[in-house]
All heavy atoms as TSV, in Angstrom:
chain	resi	resn	atom	element	x	y	z
A	1	MET	N	N	58.445	-46.226	-67.386
A	1	MET	CA	C	58.281	-44.934	-67.152
A	1	MET	C	C	57.396	-44.512	-65.997
A	1	MET	O	O	57.672	-43.471	-65.390
A	1	MET	CB	C	57.450	-44.371	-68.509
A	1	MET	CG	C	57.357	-42.868	-68.767
A	1	MET	SD	S	59.021	-42.343	-69.011
A	1	MET	CE	C	58.845	-40.653	-69.256
A	2	GLU	N	N	56.511	-45.317	-65.602
A	2	GLU	CA	C	55.687	-45.195	-64.357
A	2	GLU	C	C	56.691	-45.192	-63.120
A	2	GLU	O	O	56.471	-44.192	-62.248
A	2	GLU	CB	C	54.690	-46.170	-64.194
A	2	GLU	CG	C	53.738	-46.130	-63.004
A	2	GLU	CD	C	52.798	-44.998	-63.184
A	2	GLU	OE1	O	52.522	-44.655	-64.377
A	2	GLU	OE2	O	52.220	-44.556	-62.208
A	3	ALA	N	N	57.649	-45.979	-63.124
A	3	ALA	CA	C	58.486	-46.069	-61.886
A	3	ALA	C	C	59.374	-44.836	-61.924
A	3	ALA	O	O	59.634	-44.358	-60.792
A	3	ALA	CB	C	59.292	-47.255	-61.871
A	4	LEU	N	N	59.861	-44.327	-63.032
A	4	LEU	CA	C	60.635	-43.151	-62.997
A	4	LEU	C	C	59.837	-42.008	-62.626
A	4	LEU	O	O	60.385	-41.090	-61.794
A	4	LEU	CB	C	61.334	-42.938	-64.453
A	4	LEU	CG	C	62.036	-41.693	-64.625
A	4	LEU	CD1	C	63.289	-41.841	-63.854
A	4	LEU	CD2	C	62.333	-41.477	-66.217
A	5	ARG	N	N	58.568	-41.809	-62.948
A	5	ARG	CA	C	57.786	-40.581	-62.678
A	5	ARG	C	C	57.521	-40.741	-61.112
A	5	ARG	O	O	57.585	-39.770	-60.454
A	5	ARG	CB	C	56.415	-40.846	-63.453
A	5	ARG	CG	C	55.432	-39.678	-63.027
A	5	ARG	CD	C	54.124	-39.681	-63.875
A	5	ARG	NE	N	53.427	-41.018	-63.520
A	5	ARG	CZ	C	52.648	-41.132	-62.417
A	5	ARG	NH1	N	52.502	-40.217	-61.510
A	5	ARG	NH2	N	52.090	-42.273	-62.185
A	6	LEU	N	N	57.277	-41.952	-60.512
A	6	LEU	CA	C	57.033	-42.070	-59.113
A	6	LEU	C	C	58.310	-41.637	-58.405
A	6	LEU	O	O	58.243	-40.935	-57.342
A	6	LEU	CB	C	56.520	-43.432	-58.680
A	6	LEU	CG	C	55.121	-43.691	-59.084
A	6	LEU	CD1	C	54.766	-45.201	-58.797
A	6	LEU	CD2	C	54.101	-42.725	-58.453
A	7	THR	N	N	59.480	-42.128	-58.835
A	7	THR	CA	C	60.706	-41.910	-58.110
A	7	THR	C	C	61.037	-40.350	-58.193
A	7	THR	O	O	61.430	-39.861	-57.124
A	7	THR	CB	C	61.908	-42.707	-58.917
A	7	THR	OG1	O	61.489	-44.033	-58.813
A	7	THR	CG2	C	63.140	-42.403	-58.179
A	8	VAL	N	N	60.773	-39.772	-59.225
A	8	VAL	CA	C	61.232	-38.355	-59.407
A	8	VAL	C	C	60.174	-37.529	-58.632
A	8	VAL	O	O	60.542	-36.595	-57.808
A	8	VAL	CB	C	61.176	-37.890	-60.917
A	8	VAL	CG1	C	61.185	-36.378	-60.915
A	8	VAL	CG2	C	62.239	-38.568	-61.570
A	9	GLY	N	N	58.944	-38.095	-58.517
A	9	GLY	CA	C	57.930	-37.281	-57.762
A	9	GLY	C	C	58.294	-37.361	-56.256
A	9	GLY	O	O	58.151	-36.320	-55.632
A	10	TYR	N	N	58.540	-38.602	-55.813
A	10	TYR	CA	C	58.897	-38.686	-54.308
A	10	TYR	C	C	60.087	-37.874	-54.104
A	10	TYR	O	O	60.309	-37.214	-52.930
A	10	TYR	CB	C	59.069	-40.110	-53.965
A	10	TYR	CG	C	57.819	-40.804	-53.781
A	10	TYR	CD1	C	57.372	-41.988	-54.508
A	10	TYR	CD2	C	56.720	-40.404	-52.818
A	10	TYR	CE1	C	56.186	-42.719	-54.351
A	10	TYR	CE2	C	55.566	-40.992	-52.734
A	10	TYR	CZ	C	55.272	-42.205	-53.501
A	10	TYR	OH	O	54.156	-42.840	-53.311
A	11	PHE	N	N	61.111	-37.872	-54.919
A	11	PHE	CA	C	62.449	-37.122	-54.613
A	11	PHE	C	C	62.138	-35.698	-54.458
A	11	PHE	O	O	62.434	-34.860	-53.750
A	11	PHE	CB	C	63.394	-37.416	-55.762
A	11	PHE	CG	C	64.663	-36.635	-55.524
A	11	PHE	CD1	C	65.598	-36.910	-54.626
A	11	PHE	CD2	C	64.845	-35.465	-56.360
A	11	PHE	CE1	C	66.701	-36.112	-54.419
A	11	PHE	CE2	C	66.013	-34.770	-56.213
A	11	PHE	CZ	C	66.946	-35.070	-55.263
A	12	LEU	N	N	61.250	-35.096	-55.513
A	12	LEU	CA	C	60.948	-33.687	-55.497
A	12	LEU	C	C	60.045	-33.308	-54.331
A	12	LEU	O	O	59.988	-32.177	-53.863
A	12	LEU	CB	C	60.144	-33.373	-56.779
A	12	LEU	CG	C	61.204	-33.280	-58.030
A	12	LEU	CD1	C	60.320	-32.985	-59.354
A	12	LEU	CD2	C	62.295	-32.287	-57.853
A	13	VAL	N	N	59.250	-34.221	-53.801
A	13	VAL	CA	C	58.478	-33.943	-52.620
A	13	VAL	C	C	59.231	-33.947	-51.321
A	13	VAL	O	O	59.148	-33.127	-50.427
A	13	VAL	CB	C	57.218	-34.841	-52.459
A	13	VAL	CG1	C	56.578	-34.798	-51.136
A	13	VAL	CG2	C	56.331	-34.612	-53.607
A	14	ALA	N	N	60.300	-34.857	-51.206
A	14	ALA	CA	C	61.054	-34.986	-50.005
A	14	ALA	C	C	62.236	-34.092	-49.954
A	14	ALA	O	O	62.726	-33.728	-48.823
A	14	ALA	CB	C	61.558	-36.534	-49.952
A	15	PHE	N	N	62.884	-33.809	-51.091
A	15	PHE	CA	C	64.157	-33.064	-51.177
A	15	PHE	C	C	64.001	-31.495	-50.634
A	15	PHE	O	O	64.811	-31.138	-49.809
A	15	PHE	CB	C	64.805	-33.102	-52.533
A	15	PHE	CG	C	66.071	-32.359	-52.549
A	15	PHE	CD1	C	67.235	-32.702	-51.911
A	15	PHE	CD2	C	66.095	-31.231	-53.364
A	15	PHE	CE1	C	68.341	-32.123	-51.931
A	15	PHE	CE2	C	67.321	-30.399	-53.345
A	15	PHE	CZ	C	68.504	-30.908	-52.735
A	16	PRO	N	N	63.069	-30.770	-51.192
A	16	PRO	CA	C	63.081	-29.362	-50.817
A	16	PRO	C	C	62.974	-29.081	-49.373
A	16	PRO	O	O	63.733	-28.161	-48.815
A	16	PRO	CB	C	61.911	-28.862	-51.571
A	16	PRO	CG	C	61.735	-29.675	-52.844
A	16	PRO	CD	C	62.034	-31.011	-52.286
A	17	PRO	N	N	62.259	-29.731	-48.553
A	17	PRO	CA	C	62.151	-29.415	-47.076
A	17	PRO	C	C	63.545	-29.732	-46.449
A	17	PRO	O	O	63.960	-29.039	-45.588
A	17	PRO	CB	C	61.024	-30.262	-46.509
A	17	PRO	CG	C	60.195	-30.666	-47.694
A	17	PRO	CD	C	60.970	-30.574	-48.817
A	18	LEU	N	N	64.079	-30.910	-46.871
A	18	LEU	CA	C	65.357	-31.291	-46.181
A	18	LEU	C	C	66.435	-30.311	-46.538
A	18	LEU	O	O	67.242	-29.978	-45.705
A	18	LEU	CB	C	65.602	-32.809	-46.661
A	18	LEU	CG	C	64.642	-33.834	-46.243
A	18	LEU	CD1	C	65.116	-35.157	-46.798
A	18	LEU	CD2	C	64.751	-33.884	-44.739
A	19	PHE	N	N	66.469	-29.854	-47.863
A	19	PHE	CA	C	67.384	-28.904	-48.228
A	19	PHE	C	C	67.264	-27.556	-47.608
A	19	PHE	O	O	68.295	-26.957	-47.096
A	19	PHE	CB	C	67.441	-28.741	-49.778
A	19	PHE	CG	C	68.461	-27.830	-50.324
A	19	PHE	CD1	C	69.737	-28.315	-50.369
A	19	PHE	CD2	C	68.215	-26.545	-50.641
A	19	PHE	CE1	C	70.716	-27.332	-50.833
A	19	PHE	CE2	C	69.096	-25.613	-51.250
A	19	PHE	CZ	C	70.445	-26.086	-51.155
A	20	GLY	N	N	66.007	-27.153	-47.299
A	20	GLY	CA	C	65.761	-25.961	-46.719
A	20	GLY	C	C	66.221	-26.012	-45.229
A	20	GLY	O	O	66.738	-25.105	-44.701
A	21	ILE	N	N	65.857	-27.132	-44.565
A	21	ILE	CA	C	66.403	-27.310	-43.208
A	21	ILE	C	C	67.835	-27.213	-43.129
A	21	ILE	O	O	68.347	-26.581	-42.268
A	21	ILE	CB	C	65.775	-28.466	-42.548
A	21	ILE	CG1	C	64.181	-28.313	-42.388
A	21	ILE	CG2	C	66.318	-28.942	-41.148
A	21	ILE	CD1	C	63.536	-29.597	-42.012
A	22	GLY	N	N	68.590	-27.849	-44.023
A	22	GLY	CA	C	69.905	-27.848	-44.029
A	22	GLY	C	C	70.477	-26.575	-44.187
A	22	GLY	O	O	71.485	-26.055	-43.689
A	23	LEU	N	N	69.829	-25.742	-45.071
A	23	LEU	CA	C	70.261	-24.375	-45.467
A	23	LEU	C	C	70.100	-23.468	-44.174
A	23	LEU	O	O	70.998	-22.596	-43.883
A	23	LEU	CB	C	69.345	-23.909	-46.592
A	23	LEU	CG	C	69.803	-22.490	-47.137
A	23	LEU	CD1	C	71.114	-22.606	-47.908
A	23	LEU	CD2	C	68.764	-22.063	-48.215
A	24	LEU	N	N	69.016	-23.682	-43.416
A	24	LEU	CA	C	68.809	-22.886	-42.169
A	24	LEU	C	C	69.895	-23.236	-41.094
A	24	LEU	O	O	70.200	-22.357	-40.390
A	24	LEU	CB	C	67.474	-23.043	-41.671
A	24	LEU	CG	C	66.329	-22.346	-42.560
A	24	LEU	CD1	C	64.981	-22.790	-41.973
A	24	LEU	CD2	C	66.471	-20.869	-42.552
A	25	LEU	N	N	70.307	-24.518	-41.148
A	25	LEU	CA	C	71.218	-24.964	-40.016
A	25	LEU	C	C	72.694	-24.599	-40.223
A	25	LEU	O	O	73.521	-24.788	-39.301
A	25	LEU	CB	C	71.004	-26.473	-39.759
A	25	LEU	CG	C	69.530	-26.853	-39.227
A	25	LEU	CD1	C	69.504	-28.208	-39.078
A	25	LEU	CD2	C	69.407	-26.025	-37.861
A	26	LYS	N	N	72.974	-24.244	-41.452
A	26	LYS	CA	C	74.350	-23.896	-41.834
A	26	LYS	C	C	74.864	-22.651	-40.887
A	26	LYS	O	O	74.238	-21.588	-40.947
A	26	LYS	CB	C	74.527	-23.602	-43.278
A	26	LYS	CG	C	74.576	-24.878	-44.082
A	26	LYS	CD	C	75.011	-24.461	-45.457
A	26	LYS	CE	C	74.966	-25.620	-46.386
A	26	LYS	NZ	N	75.332	-25.363	-47.777
A	27	PRO	N	N	75.835	-22.652	-40.169
A	27	PRO	CA	C	76.244	-21.730	-39.212
A	27	PRO	C	C	76.686	-20.382	-40.029
A	27	PRO	O	O	76.558	-19.354	-39.525
A	27	PRO	CB	C	77.323	-22.125	-38.389
A	27	PRO	CG	C	77.759	-23.413	-39.066
A	27	PRO	CD	C	76.714	-23.867	-39.889
A	28	GLU	N	N	77.373	-20.530	-41.290
A	28	GLU	CA	C	77.843	-19.395	-42.001
A	28	GLU	C	C	76.767	-18.492	-42.460
A	28	GLU	O	O	77.060	-17.322	-42.758
A	28	GLU	CB	C	78.703	-19.829	-43.057
A	28	GLU	CG	C	78.127	-20.733	-44.144
A	28	GLU	CD	C	78.370	-22.230	-43.920
A	28	GLU	OE1	O	78.904	-22.481	-42.868
A	28	GLU	OE2	O	78.050	-22.892	-44.742
A	29	LEU	N	N	75.471	-18.914	-42.561
A	29	LEU	CA	C	74.526	-18.031	-42.988
A	29	LEU	C	C	74.224	-16.930	-42.017
A	29	LEU	O	O	73.754	-15.864	-42.335
A	29	LEU	CB	C	73.268	-18.776	-43.317
A	29	LEU	CG	C	73.262	-19.689	-44.537
A	29	LEU	CD1	C	71.946	-20.453	-44.741
A	29	LEU	CD2	C	73.477	-18.716	-45.821
A	30	PHE	N	N	74.405	-17.103	-40.705
A	30	PHE	CA	C	74.153	-16.263	-39.657
A	30	PHE	C	C	75.146	-15.059	-39.726
A	30	PHE	O	O	74.787	-14.050	-39.128
A	30	PHE	CB	C	74.079	-16.827	-38.250
A	30	PHE	CG	C	73.005	-17.840	-38.122
A	30	PHE	CD1	C	73.163	-19.229	-38.188
A	30	PHE	CD2	C	71.639	-17.377	-38.065
A	30	PHE	CE1	C	72.147	-20.095	-38.049
A	30	PHE	CE2	C	70.579	-18.302	-37.887
A	30	PHE	CZ	C	70.860	-19.651	-37.818
A	31	PHE	N	N	76.265	-15.247	-40.299
A	31	PHE	CA	C	77.266	-14.128	-40.365
A	31	PHE	C	C	76.927	-13.189	-41.529
A	31	PHE	O	O	77.574	-12.047	-41.507
A	31	PHE	CB	C	78.684	-14.737	-40.539
A	31	PHE	CG	C	79.128	-15.583	-39.296
A	31	PHE	CD1	C	79.239	-16.965	-39.502
A	31	PHE	CD2	C	79.224	-15.000	-38.093
A	31	PHE	CE1	C	79.648	-17.698	-38.426
A	31	PHE	CE2	C	79.682	-15.740	-37.041
A	31	PHE	CZ	C	79.861	-17.164	-37.212
A	32	TYR	N	N	76.138	-13.501	-42.445
A	32	TYR	CA	C	75.785	-12.621	-43.475
A	32	TYR	C	C	74.860	-11.360	-43.016
A	32	TYR	O	O	74.809	-10.445	-43.758
A	32	TYR	CB	C	75.128	-13.290	-44.639
A	32	TYR	CG	C	75.956	-14.164	-45.487
A	32	TYR	CD1	C	75.846	-15.556	-45.505
A	32	TYR	CD2	C	77.007	-13.496	-46.095
A	32	TYR	CE1	C	76.736	-16.231	-46.272
A	32	TYR	CE2	C	77.901	-14.251	-46.930
A	32	TYR	CZ	C	77.742	-15.656	-47.085
A	32	TYR	OH	O	78.575	-16.383	-47.880
A	33	LYS	N	N	74.254	-11.499	-41.892
A	33	LYS	CA	C	73.360	-10.451	-41.527
A	33	LYS	C	C	74.180	-9.155	-41.164
A	33	LYS	O	O	73.592	-8.068	-41.354
A	33	LYS	CB	C	72.478	-10.780	-40.399
A	33	LYS	CG	C	73.200	-11.027	-39.091
A	33	LYS	CD	C	72.164	-11.585	-38.121
A	33	LYS	CE	C	72.891	-11.888	-36.721
A	33	LYS	NZ	N	72.109	-12.387	-35.782
A	34	PHE	N	N	75.436	-9.294	-40.890
A	34	PHE	CA	C	76.318	-8.083	-40.636
A	34	PHE	C	C	77.081	-7.672	-41.834
A	34	PHE	O	O	77.891	-6.746	-41.880
A	34	PHE	CB	C	77.186	-8.273	-39.375
A	34	PHE	CG	C	76.446	-8.642	-38.240
A	34	PHE	CD1	C	76.558	-9.834	-37.714
A	34	PHE	CD2	C	75.582	-7.648	-37.629
A	34	PHE	CE1	C	75.874	-10.100	-36.517
A	34	PHE	CE2	C	74.965	-7.856	-36.535
A	34	PHE	CZ	C	75.020	-9.171	-35.816
A	35	SER	N	N	76.820	-8.324	-43.020
A	35	SER	CA	C	77.594	-8.110	-44.185
A	35	SER	C	C	76.979	-7.015	-45.059
A	35	SER	O	O	75.810	-6.835	-44.979
A	35	SER	CB	C	77.806	-9.445	-44.972
A	35	SER	OG	O	78.328	-9.206	-46.233
A	36	PRO	N	N	77.810	-6.335	-45.797
A	36	PRO	CA	C	77.169	-5.379	-46.757
A	36	PRO	C	C	76.423	-6.128	-47.909
A	36	PRO	O	O	75.580	-5.478	-48.566
A	36	PRO	CB	C	78.352	-4.578	-47.361
A	36	PRO	CG	C	79.500	-5.275	-47.134
A	36	PRO	CD	C	79.139	-6.201	-45.870
A	37	ASN	N	N	76.607	-7.294	-48.075
A	37	ASN	CA	C	75.831	-8.083	-49.069
A	37	ASN	C	C	74.606	-8.705	-48.603
A	37	ASN	O	O	74.126	-9.605	-49.229
A	37	ASN	CB	C	76.859	-9.220	-49.665
A	37	ASN	CG	C	77.938	-8.607	-50.357
A	37	ASN	OD1	O	77.752	-7.580	-51.026
A	37	ASN	ND2	N	79.100	-9.320	-50.436
A	38	ALA	N	N	74.207	-8.360	-47.400
A	38	ALA	CA	C	73.054	-9.058	-46.799
A	38	ALA	C	C	71.824	-8.942	-47.531
A	38	ALA	O	O	71.105	-9.926	-47.559
A	38	ALA	CB	C	72.776	-8.379	-45.366
A	39	PRO	N	N	71.521	-7.736	-48.250
A	39	PRO	CA	C	70.225	-7.812	-49.121
A	39	PRO	C	C	70.362	-8.766	-50.166
A	39	PRO	O	O	69.290	-9.445	-50.536
A	39	PRO	CB	C	70.083	-6.380	-49.557
A	39	PRO	CG	C	70.932	-5.634	-48.649
A	39	PRO	CD	C	72.059	-6.548	-48.190
A	40	TYR	N	N	71.457	-9.003	-50.689
A	40	TYR	CA	C	71.632	-9.970	-51.884
A	40	TYR	C	C	71.510	-11.417	-51.366
A	40	TYR	O	O	70.902	-12.190	-51.965
A	40	TYR	CB	C	72.973	-9.862	-52.546
A	40	TYR	CG	C	73.092	-8.382	-53.087
A	40	TYR	CD1	C	74.043	-7.532	-52.781
A	40	TYR	CD2	C	72.169	-7.903	-54.162
A	40	TYR	CE1	C	74.210	-6.281	-53.196
A	40	TYR	CE2	C	72.348	-6.722	-54.675
A	40	TYR	CZ	C	73.283	-5.810	-54.220
A	40	TYR	OH	O	73.473	-4.594	-54.701
A	41	VAL	N	N	72.054	-11.686	-50.185
A	41	VAL	CA	C	71.857	-13.002	-49.565
A	41	VAL	C	C	70.439	-13.330	-49.261
A	41	VAL	O	O	69.930	-14.443	-49.494
A	41	VAL	CB	C	72.820	-13.066	-48.308
A	41	VAL	CG1	C	72.622	-14.445	-47.610
A	41	VAL	CG2	C	74.317	-12.915	-48.728
A	42	ILE	N	N	69.738	-12.293	-48.627
A	42	ILE	CA	C	68.336	-12.561	-48.415
A	42	ILE	C	C	67.488	-12.701	-49.622
A	42	ILE	O	O	66.648	-13.696	-49.737
A	42	ILE	CB	C	67.819	-11.369	-47.465
A	42	ILE	CG1	C	68.482	-11.296	-46.187
A	42	ILE	CG2	C	66.323	-11.430	-47.503
A	42	ILE	CD1	C	68.207	-10.069	-45.383
A	43	ALA	N	N	67.882	-11.960	-50.684
A	43	ALA	CA	C	67.076	-12.160	-51.982
A	43	ALA	C	C	67.474	-13.538	-52.517
A	43	ALA	O	O	66.406	-14.197	-53.089
A	43	ALA	CB	C	67.490	-11.080	-52.901
A	44	ALA	N	N	68.708	-13.877	-52.509
A	44	ALA	CA	C	69.015	-15.162	-53.034
A	44	ALA	C	C	68.348	-16.294	-52.236
A	44	ALA	O	O	67.874	-17.405	-52.780
A	44	ALA	CB	C	70.535	-15.459	-53.101
A	45	ALA	N	N	68.277	-16.298	-50.983
A	45	ALA	CA	C	67.551	-17.254	-50.134
A	45	ALA	C	C	66.049	-17.210	-50.438
A	45	ALA	O	O	65.530	-18.380	-50.636
A	45	ALA	CB	C	67.817	-16.970	-48.707
A	46	LEU	N	N	65.438	-16.128	-50.748
A	46	LEU	CA	C	64.025	-16.193	-51.047
A	46	LEU	C	C	63.877	-16.768	-52.382
A	46	LEU	O	O	62.861	-17.544	-52.609
A	46	LEU	CB	C	63.447	-14.686	-51.028
A	46	LEU	CG	C	63.367	-13.994	-49.597
A	46	LEU	CD1	C	62.926	-12.684	-49.841
A	46	LEU	CD2	C	62.328	-14.828	-48.846
A	47	VAL	N	N	64.704	-16.466	-53.329
A	47	VAL	CA	C	64.483	-17.151	-54.670
A	47	VAL	C	C	64.778	-18.704	-54.571
A	47	VAL	O	O	64.009	-19.484	-55.215
A	47	VAL	CB	C	65.545	-16.496	-55.692
A	47	VAL	CG1	C	65.709	-17.274	-57.005
A	47	VAL	CG2	C	65.217	-15.066	-56.023
A	48	ALA	N	N	65.680	-19.069	-53.706
A	48	ALA	CA	C	65.879	-20.497	-53.585
A	48	ALA	C	C	64.725	-21.167	-52.977
A	48	ALA	O	O	64.190	-22.247	-53.315
A	48	ALA	CB	C	67.178	-20.773	-52.600
A	49	VAL	N	N	64.081	-20.494	-52.042
A	49	VAL	CA	C	62.894	-21.128	-51.327
A	49	VAL	C	C	61.719	-21.164	-52.306
A	49	VAL	O	O	60.951	-22.111	-52.423
A	49	VAL	CB	C	62.453	-20.232	-50.096
A	49	VAL	CG1	C	61.109	-20.563	-49.619
A	49	VAL	CG2	C	63.441	-20.435	-48.960
A	50	MET	N	N	61.652	-20.166	-53.235
A	50	MET	CA	C	60.564	-20.119	-54.266
A	50	MET	C	C	60.759	-21.350	-55.186
A	50	MET	O	O	59.904	-21.872	-55.576
A	50	MET	CB	C	60.480	-18.723	-54.922
A	50	MET	CG	C	59.338	-18.490	-55.848
A	50	MET	SD	S	59.276	-16.824	-56.477
A	50	MET	CE	C	60.770	-16.766	-57.314
A	51	VAL	N	N	62.021	-21.447	-55.685
A	51	VAL	CA	C	62.256	-22.551	-56.675
A	51	VAL	C	C	62.042	-23.952	-56.095
A	51	VAL	O	O	61.468	-24.828	-56.587
A	51	VAL	CB	C	63.628	-22.381	-57.148
A	51	VAL	CG1	C	64.231	-23.675	-57.969
A	51	VAL	CG2	C	63.899	-21.131	-58.025
A	52	LEU	N	N	62.494	-24.045	-54.717
A	52	LEU	CA	C	62.133	-25.283	-54.077
A	52	LEU	C	C	60.664	-25.678	-53.889
A	52	LEU	O	O	60.240	-26.686	-53.944
A	52	LEU	CB	C	62.946	-25.284	-52.674
A	52	LEU	CG	C	64.454	-25.426	-52.782
A	52	LEU	CD1	C	64.992	-25.243	-51.298
A	52	LEU	CD2	C	64.859	-26.745	-53.366
A	53	SER	N	N	59.918	-24.598	-53.618
A	53	SER	CA	C	58.477	-24.758	-53.517
A	53	SER	C	C	57.831	-25.235	-54.855
A	53	SER	O	O	56.920	-25.831	-54.870
A	53	SER	CB	C	57.683	-23.528	-52.900
A	53	SER	OG	O	57.894	-22.554	-53.693
A	54	MET	N	N	58.286	-24.552	-55.893
A	54	MET	CA	C	57.868	-24.855	-57.213
A	54	MET	C	C	58.270	-26.260	-57.479
A	54	MET	O	O	57.488	-27.026	-58.107
A	54	MET	CB	C	58.350	-23.909	-58.241
A	54	MET	CG	C	57.660	-22.534	-58.247
A	54	MET	SD	S	58.103	-21.538	-59.570
A	54	MET	CE	C	59.783	-21.262	-59.337
A	55	ALA	N	N	59.513	-26.721	-57.255
A	55	ALA	CA	C	59.869	-28.142	-57.439
A	55	ALA	C	C	59.007	-29.159	-56.634
A	55	ALA	O	O	58.609	-30.144	-57.019
A	55	ALA	CB	C	61.339	-28.312	-57.074
A	56	ARG	N	N	58.704	-28.692	-55.356
A	56	ARG	CA	C	57.759	-29.587	-54.631
A	56	ARG	C	C	56.432	-29.690	-55.079
A	56	ARG	O	O	55.780	-30.824	-55.151
A	56	ARG	CB	C	57.738	-29.121	-53.070
A	56	ARG	CG	C	57.127	-29.980	-52.225
A	56	ARG	CD	C	57.210	-29.588	-50.746
A	56	ARG	NE	N	56.879	-30.737	-49.916
A	56	ARG	CZ	C	56.551	-30.651	-48.735
A	56	ARG	NH1	N	56.661	-29.491	-48.116
A	56	ARG	NH2	N	56.254	-31.694	-47.943
A	57	ALA	N	N	55.838	-28.588	-55.604
A	57	ALA	CA	C	54.540	-28.614	-56.330
A	57	ALA	C	C	54.605	-29.481	-57.482
A	57	ALA	O	O	53.578	-30.217	-57.835
A	57	ALA	CB	C	54.193	-27.225	-56.579
A	58	PHE	N	N	55.567	-29.400	-58.261
A	58	PHE	CA	C	55.710	-30.282	-59.471
A	58	PHE	C	C	55.796	-31.734	-59.144
A	58	PHE	O	O	55.283	-32.572	-59.739
A	58	PHE	CB	C	57.013	-29.923	-60.287
A	58	PHE	CG	C	57.081	-30.667	-61.659
A	58	PHE	CD1	C	56.125	-30.494	-62.624
A	58	PHE	CD2	C	58.054	-31.540	-61.681
A	58	PHE	CE1	C	56.191	-31.208	-63.846
A	58	PHE	CE2	C	58.264	-32.207	-62.911
A	58	PHE	CZ	C	57.254	-32.075	-63.947
A	59	GLY	N	N	56.513	-32.012	-57.943
A	59	GLY	CA	C	56.600	-33.411	-57.437
A	59	GLY	C	C	55.181	-33.921	-57.168
A	59	GLY	O	O	54.875	-35.061	-57.315
A	60	TYR	N	N	54.329	-33.033	-56.402
A	60	TYR	CA	C	53.006	-33.477	-56.106
A	60	TYR	C	C	52.208	-33.735	-57.365
A	60	TYR	O	O	51.392	-34.607	-57.450
A	60	TYR	CB	C	52.304	-32.412	-55.270
A	60	TYR	CG	C	52.642	-32.334	-53.844
A	60	TYR	CD1	C	53.069	-31.146	-53.190
A	60	TYR	CD2	C	52.666	-33.435	-53.182
A	60	TYR	CE1	C	53.304	-31.184	-51.870
A	60	TYR	CE2	C	52.943	-33.575	-51.763
A	60	TYR	CZ	C	53.367	-32.384	-51.126
A	60	TYR	OH	O	53.543	-32.373	-49.879
A	61	TYR	N	N	52.418	-32.907	-58.351
A	61	TYR	CA	C	51.746	-33.135	-59.570
A	61	TYR	C	C	52.112	-34.362	-60.373
A	61	TYR	O	O	51.244	-35.091	-60.870
A	61	TYR	CB	C	52.115	-31.885	-60.645
A	61	TYR	CG	C	51.678	-32.228	-62.033
A	61	TYR	CD1	C	50.338	-32.053	-62.468
A	61	TYR	CD2	C	52.614	-32.494	-63.041
A	61	TYR	CE1	C	50.047	-32.238	-63.779
A	61	TYR	CE2	C	52.355	-32.763	-64.230
A	61	TYR	CZ	C	50.971	-32.678	-64.726
A	61	TYR	OH	O	50.667	-32.989	-65.987
A	62	LEU	N	N	53.437	-34.695	-60.248
A	62	LEU	CA	C	53.840	-36.000	-60.806
A	62	LEU	C	C	53.165	-37.245	-60.007
A	62	LEU	O	O	52.891	-38.242	-60.735
A	62	LEU	CB	C	55.362	-36.178	-60.766
A	62	LEU	CG	C	56.155	-35.292	-61.845
A	62	LEU	CD1	C	57.568	-35.461	-61.639
A	62	LEU	CD2	C	55.766	-35.701	-63.140
A	63	LEU	N	N	53.071	-37.045	-58.726
A	63	LEU	CA	C	52.419	-38.117	-57.995
A	63	LEU	C	C	51.013	-38.268	-58.154
A	63	LEU	O	O	50.475	-39.385	-58.141
A	63	LEU	CB	C	52.777	-38.042	-56.538
A	63	LEU	CG	C	54.188	-38.050	-56.153
A	63	LEU	CD1	C	54.435	-37.771	-54.665
A	63	LEU	CD2	C	54.674	-39.501	-56.438
A	64	LYS	N	N	50.289	-37.145	-58.476
A	64	LYS	CA	C	48.860	-37.261	-58.779
A	64	LYS	C	C	48.479	-37.674	-60.084
A	64	LYS	O	O	47.374	-38.042	-60.369
A	64	LYS	CB	C	48.265	-35.968	-58.445
A	64	LYS	CG	C	48.093	-35.650	-56.955
A	64	LYS	CD	C	47.400	-34.324	-56.800
A	64	LYS	CE	C	47.185	-33.965	-55.295
A	64	LYS	NZ	N	46.352	-32.779	-55.047
A	65	LYS	N	N	49.438	-37.426	-60.976
A	65	LYS	CA	C	49.276	-37.661	-62.448
A	65	LYS	C	C	48.850	-39.144	-62.700
A	65	LYS	O	O	49.554	-40.015	-62.133
A	65	LYS	CB	C	50.356	-37.335	-63.305
A	65	LYS	CG	C	50.168	-37.326	-64.737
A	65	LYS	CD	C	51.408	-36.738	-65.509
A	65	LYS	CE	C	51.321	-36.917	-67.015
A	65	LYS	NZ	N	52.426	-36.578	-67.675
A	66	GLU	N	N	47.949	-39.476	-63.544
A	66	GLU	CA	C	47.539	-40.811	-63.762
A	66	GLU	C	C	48.178	-41.338	-65.096
A	66	GLU	O	O	48.446	-40.710	-66.022
A	66	GLU	CB	C	46.050	-40.978	-63.902
A	66	GLU	CG	C	45.394	-40.699	-62.504
A	66	GLU	CD	C	43.907	-41.025	-62.518
A	66	GLU	OE1	O	43.481	-41.518	-63.511
A	66	GLU	OE2	O	43.230	-40.620	-61.581
């Protein structure tokens, strides 16, 4: 159980920044700023960033837990 907790903790700490950088580098995201759906895309991106930050915080919690 300890190895699983550490593995999940390290994954949750490492994955959100990498996913966020990949999300920013996708070229199709830049075309949404001229779309009528732009506010929804921005809101969805903010929600995704919030969920990723909570996942990262939970990963830190798993790594600190004794």
